[in-house]
N, C-alpha and C positions, 0 to 999 in steps of 0.2 A: 674745644672750641667752644664760647659763647657768646650769642649775637644775639640785639633786640632789633627787629623792624617793623614797618607798617607791612600789613598782611596786604596790601594793595600792589605796592613796591614786588617785592616775593612774589606773590603771583598774575602780576603783569608781565616779571623777568621771567619767571617760570615758565611760561606762557609761550614765552619768542623762544627760547633754547631748545623749549622739548620742540619744536618742529626738526632740528637734527637728530634727535632720536629716530633712528630703526622701529620699524616694526619685529622685525625678525633680527634681533644682534645677532652678528655670527660668532662674540662675543658674548659673556655675560655683565660684561663692567661697559660695554657700548650701549645698552637700557639705561646707563644711570648719567645723573647729569651729576657732574664733577661743581663743590663748591667748595671756595676758597675765602676764609676773612683774611683778612690785615689790619692788625688793629695799631698798625702807625697811618694810613688812610683813611680808615675806620670806613670802611666799605665792603662791600662782599661782593662776590665775581663767580657766574655762572657758567661756566660750558659742557657742549654738548655736540659732541661727534661721530659721524657713521662712517669716516674715515673717506667720505670725499664731499661732504656738505659738513662745516663746522662752522657754530655759532656761539660766540661770550658775549656778553654783557656784564655791568656791576650795578652800582647802585648805592645808598652812602644808610649806612647803619650804626647802630651804637656796639662796637665788638668789644668785650670783655674780656675773651679770650680767643686771641687767634687760631689758624688751623686749616687744614680741609680734608674734606672725604666725600666722599661719593654716595648716590642714594638715588634710589631706582626711581627716574623722571617722571614716570604715568601714573604710580601711588603716592609722590609727594605734591605733586598737581591737581593731583583730583581730591587731597586731601587740604592744601593750602589752598585752593580754587573757593571752598564750601566753608572754608571759617570766618565769623564775623569779620568785623572791616574792627581795626584800633591796633593795638602793637602783639610783635609775637617774640615768643623768645625760642630758640631754638639754641639748644645742646648739646652736644656730643660725649661721650658716653666709651670707653674703653675696658670691659668685663674681663678678666682675667683669665680673658683666652689665652692658647698657646701660641708666641712668636710669630709670624706671619698671618697670622687666622683672619678670615676676615668676622670672623662669627660671629668678635666681641664687641663690635663695631657700630653702637645703636644711637640714633638721635631723637630727642626727645622735642614736642613743635609743645610749646604750652600757648593757648589763647585764655582772653574770657570767658568762653565758654568748655573748653577742657581741654582733655593732654594727650598726644595721640605718639609711640615711640615706633618709629623704622628703622628698618636694620638695614646699615650699608654698606657697601666696601673699603674698602681703603683707595690710596693713589694709583700704588705703583703702575697697576694692567692698564689705567687711564692712557689712550695715545696721546702725546704732543700735539697741537694745531700745527699744522706746517705754519713757516714764518721767510717772508719776503725778504730779504735785506740787499736792495737793489739797486743806491741810492736816490733821488730825490722822486717824492709820490705824485700823481695824477691827481688834480686836485677837479674835481667834476662835480657842475651844482643841481644842486637836489630836483629844479624843475626839469631840468633836458633830461634826468635821468628818469622821469616816473613817464614824461612824455615817449620821452624814444622805448621804453617798455611798457607802456600801455597799447603804441601803434603797434609793438612790432608779437609778444611774447603769447599772443593770442594762433598767429602762424606757425608754431611750429613744431614739427612731427612729435606724435605720441611713438612711432613706431623704433620698437630700441634695437632693431635691426640696423636703423637708419642715423647710426648713431652720432653723425655730424649734422642730421639738421633735427637734433631735439635739444639744442638751443639755438641763442643767439648766436650770429654774426655781430662783436664792434671791433669799428672803425673807429680811430682815435686822431684825428688831421690838427692840422694848426688852429683851426679857426670853429669848429663843429667834428659833431662826433653823430656815425651815422650806424643805423641800428638793422639789421636783415636778417627776415627769417623763411623761411618754406617749406613744406611738406611734400612736397613735389605737385601738387595742382592749384598749389596762389602763392604769393610773394608779395609780403610788406616790405615796404623799405621808410626809414623814418628819419630823418635831418632833422639834429637840432645843434642850438648854439653851442659853443664850449664852455664858452665863460658865462657864468650867473647874473645877477644885477645885486651889487654891491652896494652901501650909501656910502663908502670910503675905500678907496683904491687903498689903501693901505692895510685895510681889512682882507684883502684877496692875498690868500698866501701863493707865496713863491712857487712857481709847477715846475713839471718837466715840459721841454715842448718835442718831447718825441712823438712823431709818427706809427702808431702799430696799427695791428688788428689781431682779433684774434676769434674763438667761440666758444662761448659760456652756457653750462647748462642751464638751459630753461627752470628746471629745480629752485637753481640756486637765484634766478636773477628774481624767481617770483617773488622767496623771503629777501630780498636787494629790496622790491618793488613793498611789499607789504610795511615794512622798516622806514623806509624814508618817510611813507606814507602819515606814519603815526608820530616820526618828528613834528616838533613847535618851532622848530628856531630854521636858519635856509643858511647854514655852514654848509662847504662845499664838503664833497664825499673825498677821501683821498683813497686812492688806489693803488695797488701795489704787487708788483707781477714779474714772473719770470717760467722761466720753458715752461713748467708743468704745472702752475700752483697761481691763483689770485685771490687777493684780498683783499676786501671793501673796511673802510674805516668810517662810521658814524659816531665819532666822538664820544661816548662808553659803549660803543655797540661797535662788535668787528665779525662780518662773515670771512670764512673762505673757504674757497673752492678749488677742485681742480680744472684744468682747459678739458676741452674736446679736440682729441686726434683728432687728425685727418681734413682732406684737404675743403674747404668749402665751395659749392655751387658758386662760379665766375654769374651772378647772378643781372649783373647790369646789361650781358649779352640779352637775357632774353625781353628785357624790355622793347618792343618795339622804336624807333626814330619817330618812325609818322604813323598819320592818323587819318583815313579816310572821310571817317564819321566822328559825331560827336555828340553828346546829351546832354546837355545841363535840365539837371530833375532836383524838386528839394528832397532835402536827404530825407528829414522825420517821414514827409508821407510816404514814399520811397519805403522805410523799413516797418510802417505801420503795414501797409498793404503784401510785401511779404511776408508779416508776421500774420495775416490771418491768414494767406493763401499754402501758407508753409502746413497747416490744421489738415489743408488737401493732401496735398504732396508730402507730408509724412506718413502716410497710408502705404504708396507708394514706392518711391524710388529718388524722392525729395529732389525729382528736380520741377523746373518751374521751367515755363517758356514766354522767351520776353517779343513784343509783336512792336518796331519802331514802325509809323505812321504819321511820316514828317510833312505829309500834305495837310494833315489835322492837328499837329505837333504835340501830339501824343503817345505814351506809350503805355501798354494793355499787360499784363501779366495774365498767366492762365496756367489751369493743372489741368490735369484731365489722368482722375484716377478710377480704373475700370473697377468694375462693380462697388465701391464707394458712390462716387459720385465726380463734381467736376465743378472751376471755381473759374469768375475769372475778375479783373481789376483793370480798370485805368484810371490814371492822370497824366494832367498837361506837363506837356515839358517843351525845354525848344532842344528842334533835333534839327542839324544840319546835313549832309549826304545822303543818299540813297538805300545804301549797303550797309551791311544786312539789315533785311526787311524780318528775320526772325534770324533769335539765337536763344539756344537753352545755358541754365544756369544750376548749381547744386545751390538749392535757395542758402543752405545751410552757411556757404564760404560766402554767399553775397551780405547775408546779413548780418556775420561777426566782421567784414568791415565797413557797414555801414554804420554799424554799431561806435567804432573809433574814428571816424571821421566826422569828428566833432562840429564842423561848422552845417550852416543852414542849408547850402546850397553846392550840389558835387556837381561832378563833371566826370562822363562815359567817356571813354578814346574808344574806338574800335575801326576794326578792318574789314576781314571777313568773316564769318558765321563758328568757323575753325580754331579762329589766332587770338590771342592771348589778348584781353581787354582790359583797361585799366582805369580806374578812378582815383581822383583824387580831387582833396576838396577844394574849395572856391574860396582862397583867404588862409591865414589860420595856420595849423599847421604842414611841414612841407614832406607831406606822404604819399607814396605811389603803391599801390593795392591792385599788383597784379592778380587775375582770374582766367584761369584755363574753360572754356566752355564746353559743354557738354554738347556732346552729336546727335542731333537726332535723326530716326530711322526716316528714312521716308517711306 
């Protein structure tokens, strides 16, 4: 195998797929990236797979001799990323080692600054990426995916014992997409339109109209969010799935992941239908005040107390950190209803939600101090952020 490519192309694509290389591989070959060069298409393909998450990408190169091999992902990435910009030649040689041995496979990387040799392994033991052959693809607009993932991923659980909560529950309907995430203390639900903006209706690929739902690991979706965010074009993302796998195709890039098994909570039942109180407040002002008061809240238990004053139309935030100090902030707000006068929250949960509710003003919907509180943006995205209050000791 011999190819010539731009350092920037190889470095960028290596960085992308390396995110699917396990830090503690169960088999030596899983620490490698599969490199394939095709002389007919004049393209180089890179693949990494940790048996759960798989990433594949390709880019144009001058392929003088086709072939494939696996190379240590971290070592290769560390070398290529530090090489000067310009052309790189990568050539693979097989020394006269015994048949079936990987010891004789070496890749030579040559740039304007020097030459490096990296020992690789054969491709025989590298696992195949799962393939989904299940009729038509579902096409999802990139902007809808980005909006849905930004508004939900932060609320997933990090507790691996609650497997199904470590993912985002995706519902694909006739006209919209719904993203839901909960860690048991808060819930984020985002709805986005299923159809993207296209200049010409004929540019919109024919899509499957099936309605379905699935839970996808947050780790895979964070990589998808990163990949979609890096793209220049606005072409929709193709989604293929079967009983256990899900595959996203983004032009020359592919992401495959297993689905999370188990029944996702009936989260819509957690959202109260009616509220006795409503607070309209400036989002940035509210977030800034919380960030300042969180400095003291961090010293104790991360709890901030909110006091609603409907008579003076203001909301006050306060923290009492014994042996450290106390803090109080007040701001104007539009408050309707008289209860509750005081309600407490985990300050981090409030700040997380306010960061993604990207409108200038938000609404807080409340009942009793022990009931769930719902935050929604005024205008902009269709999102519900539910937070469970913290019970204050008398």
